[in-house]
Steps between C-alpha positions, in 0.01 A plus 500: 500500500329387177175668404201273530349425163127454478349280231137542402372186333164454333400135482231437240372156592153348522601189698496577874735208574760629253470850647542358851820322392629823345410702808665248733814507286519880508442519875778248566747722311424819688780423743743636237551870428214503251146574606213383287160659457286232344171573324259246354276536196274198447419560133626689198260791531587555866870498407448772241289705742787479750768588247303785339379617844132473417195441720603387851870524408537877450776505764667172399879501504692439179643146517867426436405154379189320373459124535232413242303181452367441148171322559301765681130581527368806315818573300772260385850563634643565153241774449600651836867482400429673168318786674783543750766513231303743281481759776787749530488509882468124550710342229827511696355288780641147468224244454575135567246259359450229763271233361413133470514537123744287304384648170800613295284745305382671820860527617606661172203739510587597858861583411390678181267709716781605733499243782819503708466127555277198447499251785299184530342441840636181655257239629647453848499773767872439563592557135264798489687651796843431345400668176358803684817532709699522178263763361519713815879477518538608137265798537656593834833569329374616159504871426148628441383834362301727731 
């Protein structure tokens, strides 16, 4: 029998509707042999507190994947990405930038900073769900460091 794989995903997203769509997508996939622990940070500072296990997050699990919006309160997503990738313990965590941005310069900066992907959020919930399904399937089969 295959060993159940558990994915811990940190979603850094300030829009509750976008988080709800992400959460719904993850929950619909839990019928497969992958279990998802989903955590939500609503701004850049909260994301860094979670990742660096500060304040209320001293016992936070280490995510296998970070889904990162760019336009966040308190700290821009690119600044969050830079801090993740500068840290020896965090830099191996894949970070997918998931944003409404169409700015080529932001995309280049994200990849230069170590993003594993740069995906534009679709306008319709159906397209949003299709894109997320592709993301989950890829990361379900990808080999990730512990």
